[in-house]
C-alpha positions as CSV (number, residue, x, y, z in Angstrom):
1,M,11.1,44.2,-6.3
2,T,10.5,41.9,-3.4
3,V,10.5,38.3,-4.5
4,F,8.7,35.5,-2.7
5,A,9.5,31.8,-3.0
6,A,6.6,29.3,-2.8
7,D,6.1,25.6,-3.3
8,V,4.5,25.6,-6.7
9,L,2.8,22.2,-6.2
10,T,0.9,23.4,-3.2
11,D,0.2,27.0,-4.3
12,K,-3.4,27.0,-5.4
13,R,-2.8,30.2,-7.4
14,W,-0.6,28.5,-10.0
15,D,-3.3,26.7,-12.1
16,E,-5.5,29.7,-12.3
17,F,-2.5,31.9,-13.3
18,L,-1.5,29.4,-16.1
19,S,-5.1,29.3,-17.4
20,R,-5.1,33.0,-18.2
21,H,-1.5,33.5,-19.2
22,P,-1.0,33.3,-23.0
23,R,2.6,32.0,-22.8
24,A,1.9,29.2,-20.3
25,G,2.8,25.8,-21.8
26,V,2.9,22.2,-20.9
27,F,6.3,22.4,-19.2
28,H,4.7,24.9,-16.7
29,S,1.9,22.5,-15.9
30,R,1.3,20.8,-12.6
31,G,1.4,17.4,-14.3
32,W,4.9,18.0,-15.7
33,L,6.2,19.3,-12.4
34,E,4.7,16.4,-10.4
35,A,6.3,13.9,-12.8
36,L,9.7,15.7,-12.3
37,Q,9.4,15.5,-8.5
38,Q,8.0,11.9,-8.4
39,T,10.8,10.5,-10.7
40,Y,13.8,12.6,-9.9
41,H,12.9,14.1,-6.6
42,Y,13.6,17.6,-7.9
43,R,11.8,20.3,-5.8
44,P,9.9,22.8,-8.0
45,T,9.9,26.3,-6.6
46,L,7.9,29.4,-7.7
47,L,9.5,32.8,-7.6
48,T,7.1,35.7,-7.8
49,S,6.7,39.3,-6.8
50,S,3.1,38.6,-5.7
51,P,2.8,38.3,-1.9
52,P,1.1,35.1,-0.5
53,G,-2.6,35.4,-0.7
54,E,-2.6,37.8,-3.6
55,P,-3.3,36.7,-7.2
56,L,-0.2,36.0,-9.2
57,R,1.0,38.7,-11.5
58,N,4.1,36.8,-12.6
59,G,6.0,33.6,-12.0
60,L,9.3,31.9,-12.6
61,V,9.3,28.2,-11.8
62,L,12.5,26.3,-11.4
63,C,13.9,23.1,-9.9
64,D,16.7,22.6,-7.4
65,V,18.8,19.9,-9.0
66,R,21.1,18.4,-6.4
67,S,23.8,16.0,-7.6
68,W,27.1,14.8,-6.2
69,L,28.1,14.0,-9.8
70,T,27.2,17.2,-11.7
71,G,26.8,19.7,-8.8
72,R,23.9,21.7,-7.5
73,R,22.1,24.1,-9.8
74,L,18.7,25.8,-10.4
75,V,17.1,24.9,-13.8
76,S,14.0,26.2,-15.4
77,L,13.1,23.5,-16.1
78,P,14.9,20.1,-16.2
79,F,14.1,17.9,-19.3
80,S,11.9,20.7,-20.6
81,D,12.5,21.9,-24.2
82,H,11.7,25.5,-23.1
83,C,10.1,27.3,-20.2
84,D,9.4,31.0,-20.2
85,I,9.3,33.4,-17.3
86,L,5.6,34.3,-17.1
87,S,4.8,37.9,-16.6
88,D,2.3,40.6,-17.7
89,N,5.1,43.1,-18.4
90,A,8.8,43.1,-19.4
91,A,9.9,45.0,-16.3
92,D,8.8,42.3,-14.0
93,E,10.4,39.7,-16.2
94,R,13.7,41.6,-16.0
95,E,13.4,41.9,-12.3
96,L,12.9,38.2,-11.8
97,R,15.8,37.4,-14.1
98,G,18.0,39.8,-12.2
99,F,17.1,38.2,-8.9
100,L,18.4,34.8,-9.9
101,P,22.2,35.3,-9.7
102,D,22.2,36.2,-6.0
103,Y,19.4,33.7,-5.2
104,A,21.4,30.9,-6.8
105,A,24.5,31.9,-4.9
106,R,22.6,32.0,-1.6
107,Q,21.3,28.5,-2.3
108,G,24.9,27.3,-2.9
109,C,24.3,26.5,-6.6
110,R,26.9,26.5,-9.3
111,Y,24.6,28.3,-11.6
112,A,21.0,29.0,-12.6
113,E,19.7,28.2,-16.1
114,L,16.8,29.7,-18.0
115,R,15.3,28.1,-21.1
116,P,13.1,30.8,-22.7
117,S,11.4,30.0,-26.0
118,G,12.2,33.5,-27.3
119,G,15.2,35.7,-26.8
120,C,16.8,37.0,-23.6
121,E,17.8,40.6,-23.2
122,E,20.6,39.9,-20.8
123,A,23.2,38.4,-23.1
124,S,26.0,40.0,-21.1
125,G,26.9,40.7,-17.5
126,D,25.7,37.9,-15.2
127,W,24.2,35.9,-18.1
128,H,25.8,34.0,-20.9
129,A,24.6,31.6,-23.6
130,A,25.1,28.0,-22.4
131,Q,23.6,25.9,-25.2
132,Q,21.8,26.5,-28.5
133,F,19.2,24.5,-30.4
134,C,16.6,24.7,-33.1
135,L,12.9,24.9,-32.1
136,H,10.2,23.9,-34.6
137,R,6.5,24.9,-34.4
138,L,3.7,24.2,-36.9
139,L,0.7,26.5,-37.0
140,L,-2.5,24.5,-37.4
141,D,-4.7,27.3,-38.7
142,P,-4.9,26.2,-42.4
143,P,-7.3,23.4,-43.5
144,A,-6.1,19.9,-43.1
145,D,-5.7,19.4,-46.9
146,K,-3.5,22.6,-47.0
147,L,-1.4,21.3,-44.1
148,F,-0.9,18.0,-46.0
149,S,0.1,19.8,-49.2
150,E,2.8,21.6,-47.2
151,L,4.4,18.3,-46.2
152,H,7.5,17.5,-48.3
153,K,6.2,15.6,-51.3
154,D,8.8,12.9,-51.6
155,C,10.0,12.5,-48.0
156,I,6.8,12.9,-46.1
157,Q,3.7,12.7,-48.3
158,R,4.8,9.6,-50.2
159,K,5.8,7.8,-47.0
160,V,2.4,8.6,-45.4
161,R,0.8,7.1,-48.5
162,R,3.2,4.1,-48.3
163,A,2.2,3.5,-44.7
164,E,-1.5,3.5,-45.7
165,R,-0.8,1.1,-48.6
166,E,1.1,-1.2,-46.2
167,A,-2.0,-1.1,-44.0
168,L,0.0,-0.3,-40.9
169,H,-2.1,-0.8,-37.8
170,Y,-2.6,2.5,-35.9
171,E,-3.6,2.8,-32.3
172,K,-3.3,5.5,-29.7
173,G,-3.9,5.9,-26.0
174,S,-2.2,6.0,-22.6
175,S,-2.5,2.4,-21.4
176,E,0.3,0.4,-19.6
177,A,0.4,-2.0,-22.5
178,L,1.0,0.8,-25.0
179,L,3.7,2.2,-22.7
180,R,5.5,-1.1,-22.5
181,T,5.5,-1.4,-26.3
182,F,6.7,2.3,-26.6
183,Y,9.5,1.7,-24.1
184,G,10.7,-1.4,-26.0
185,L,11.0,0.8,-29.2
186,M,12.6,3.5,-27.1
187,L,15.3,1.1,-25.8
188,R,16.0,-0.1,-29.3
189,T,16.3,3.5,-30.6
190,R,18.5,4.7,-27.8
191,R,20.8,1.7,-28.3
192,R,21.0,2.6,-32.0
193,H,22.2,6.1,-30.9
194,C,24.5,4.6,-28.3
195,L,22.7,6.2,-25.4
196,P,20.8,4.9,-22.3
197,P,17.0,5.3,-22.3
198,Q,15.1,7.5,-19.9
199,P,13.9,5.6,-16.8
200,Y,10.7,3.6,-17.3
201,R,9.5,5.2,-14.1
202,W,9.7,8.7,-15.8
203,F,7.2,7.7,-18.4
204,Q,4.9,6.0,-15.8
205,S,5.0,9.2,-13.8
206,L,4.2,11.3,-16.8
207,M,1.3,9.1,-17.8
208,T,-0.2,9.2,-14.3
209,A,0.4,13.0,-13.8
210,M,-0.7,14.1,-17.3
211,G,-3.7,11.9,-17.6
212,D,-5.6,12.1,-20.9
213,S,-3.3,14.9,-22.1
214,L,-0.6,12.3,-22.8
215,T,-1.0,10.2,-25.9
216,I,1.2,7.4,-27.3
217,R,0.6,6.8,-31.0
218,L,1.8,3.5,-32.3
219,A,2.2,2.1,-35.8
220,S,2.6,-1.7,-36.3
221,K,3.1,-4.1,-39.1
222,D,1.8,-7.7,-38.8
223,H,1.6,-7.2,-35.0
224,Q,5.2,-6.0,-34.9
225,P,5.7,-2.5,-33.4
226,A,7.3,-0.3,-36.1
227,A,7.2,3.3,-34.7
228,A,5.8,5.3,-31.8
229,I,5.6,8.9,-30.7
230,L,4.6,10.4,-27.4
231,T,2.8,13.8,-27.3
232,L,1.4,16.1,-24.6
233,S,-1.5,18.4,-25.1
234,Y,-2.0,21.6,-23.1
235,K,-4.5,24.4,-23.8
236,S,-4.3,24.9,-27.6
237,T,-0.9,23.3,-28.2
238,L,0.1,19.7,-29.0
239,T,3.7,19.1,-28.0
240,Y,5.9,16.3,-29.5
241,K,8.2,15.0,-26.8
242,Y,9.6,11.5,-27.6
243,G,9.8,9.3,-30.7
244,C,11.2,5.9,-31.4
245,S,11.2,3.2,-34.1
246,D,12.3,-0.2,-35.2
247,E,14.8,0.6,-38.0
248,R,13.8,-2.6,-39.8
249,F,10.5,-1.1,-40.7
250,N,11.6,2.4,-41.5
251,A,11.0,2.0,-45.2
252,L,7.2,1.5,-44.5
253,G,6.9,5.2,-43.4
254,G,5.7,4.6,-39.9
255,T,7.2,7.7,-38.3
256,P,5.9,10.2,-41.0
257,F,2.5,8.5,-40.8
258,L,2.3,9.0,-37.0
259,F,3.3,12.7,-37.3
260,W,0.6,13.2,-39.9
261,K,-2.0,11.5,-37.7
262,A,-1.0,13.7,-34.8
263,I,-1.3,16.8,-37.0
264,E,-4.7,15.6,-38.4
265,E,-6.1,14.8,-35.0
266,A,-4.8,18.0,-33.4
267,K,-6.4,20.0,-36.1
268,A,-9.7,18.2,-35.7
269,E,-9.6,18.8,-31.9
270,G,-9.2,22.6,-32.5
271,M,-5.5,22.8,-31.5
272,K,-3.8,25.9,-32.8
273,E,-0.1,24.8,-32.8
274,F,2.0,21.7,-32.9
275,D,5.3,22.2,-31.0
276,L,7.8,19.8,-32.5
277,G,10.4,20.5,-29.8
278,R,14.1,21.2,-29.8
279,S,16.8,19.7,-32.0
280,D,20.5,19.7,-31.4
281,L,22.3,21.9,-34.0
282,D,24.5,19.0,-35.1
283,N,21.5,16.7,-35.7
284,Q,20.8,17.8,-39.2
285,G,18.7,14.7,-40.0
286,L,16.1,15.6,-37.3
287,I,16.1,19.3,-38.2
288,T,15.5,18.4,-41.9
289,F,12.7,16.0,-41.0
290,K,10.9,18.7,-39.0
291,D,11.5,21.3,-41.8
292,R,9.8,18.9,-44.1
293,L,6.7,18.7,-41.9
294,G,6.2,22.4,-42.8
295,A,7.2,23.7,-39.4
296,Q,8.8,27.1,-38.8
297,R,12.3,26.9,-37.4
298,T,13.7,29.4,-34.9
299,G,16.7,29.6,-32.6
300,L,16.5,28.4,-29.0
301,T,19.2,29.5,-26.5
302,Y,19.6,28.4,-22.9
303,W,21.1,31.1,-20.6
304,R,23.1,30.7,-17.4
305,C,24.2,33.0,-14.7
306,S,27.1,32.0,-12.5
307,G,30.2,33.3,-10.8
308,G,32.8,31.5,-12.8
309,E,31.3,29.8,-15.9
310,T,31.4,31.6,-19.2
311,G,30.8,30.8,-22.8
312,Q,29.3,27.6,-24.3
313,S,28.9,24.8,-21.7
314,R,29.1,21.6,-23.7
315,R,30.8,18.3,-23.0
316,P,34.0,17.8,-24.9
317,A,33.4,15.7,-28.0
318,W,35.9,13.1,-26.9
319,L,34.0,12.5,-23.7
320,T,30.7,12.1,-25.5
321,Q,32.3,9.6,-27.9
322,A,33.9,7.7,-25.1
323,A,30.6,7.4,-23.3
324,K,28.9,6.1,-26.4
325,H,31.6,3.6,-26.9
326,V,30.8,2.2,-23.4
327,F,27.0,2.3,-23.9
328,R,27.3,0.5,-27.3
329,R,28.6,-2.6,-25.5
330,L,26.3,-2.8,-22.6
331,P,23.5,-5.5,-22.5
332,D,19.9,-4.2,-22.3
333,A,19.6,-4.6,-18.5
334,L,22.7,-2.6,-17.9
335,L,21.8,0.1,-20.4
336,V,18.4,0.6,-18.7
337,A,20.1,0.7,-15.3
338,S,22.6,3.3,-16.6
339,G,19.6,5.5,-17.6
340,R,18.0,5.1,-14.1
341,F,21.3,6.2,-12.6
342,L,22.4,9.0,-14.9
343,Y,19.3,11.0,-15.8
344,K,18.7,12.3,-12.3
345,H,22.1,13.9,-12.4
346,I,21.6,15.4,-15.9
347,G,18.5,17.6,-15.4
């Protein structure tokens, strides 16, 4: 196979290809790629066997992440829960995957990373499993009352009813005012987890690039923000990407209430699936919460090809704990500044 490289943001074939491919998702979309470039200056590239000027038959989109701190690598795609190679047949997909090791070496990259939502045939040779997660998806085909009945009775249904009794104020949209409120809750949540928040500019870029497909849902009590979630809609799928809360209001059920509102509204809009995103395997609380929403849990594996790296590629536990120890003590301004500095190196 001859593989051609193209600038996906200027290739007019990309949007048409996504519109007809059944596995195209929000992380393939032009808006998501534009936000990555605008915020982190990653260069998105399309690899395809289709010559310039011909309709796309397949495509692998990736970003060239260049960092003096973590090294240069190709990632498909940074900050994306999953991103499939899009192809009409398995043979083309294998060819594109097989092209990556030499391509990454020629680009001077440490490795290339794929994040397919399903399995990967090449679990040996040039490819090895780098990280593993859980992925939750909720099918929205059943009637709304059936979907509600599938929610965990004690942990979700009762909390939704509690939020309604407490008369939590609900609003949604993509205004700058909502984004500022959302980010305040995000900063509070990340501090609770001893981690820096994503840059504010990232959310601004997403809001601009994604337009009406980005929605912030906010629950408040007596004018005090209690919980918020950020979702992205693309084709027939609603994707949950970020969530945050003020722990002082957790007993009021704000977060379960917002997820139910998202499910209810997605169903009413004709959406077919609610993608609840990835969860770290050691985050049993988050995994259990998504289980209790009635979502189906599957494994999610990230794959890497490289010359020297093998096996799981995770930071040592002591390093993670040491970093959290530092972040825990930083004032808000420095914690936000840490996020602006670090995230572009993470990818």
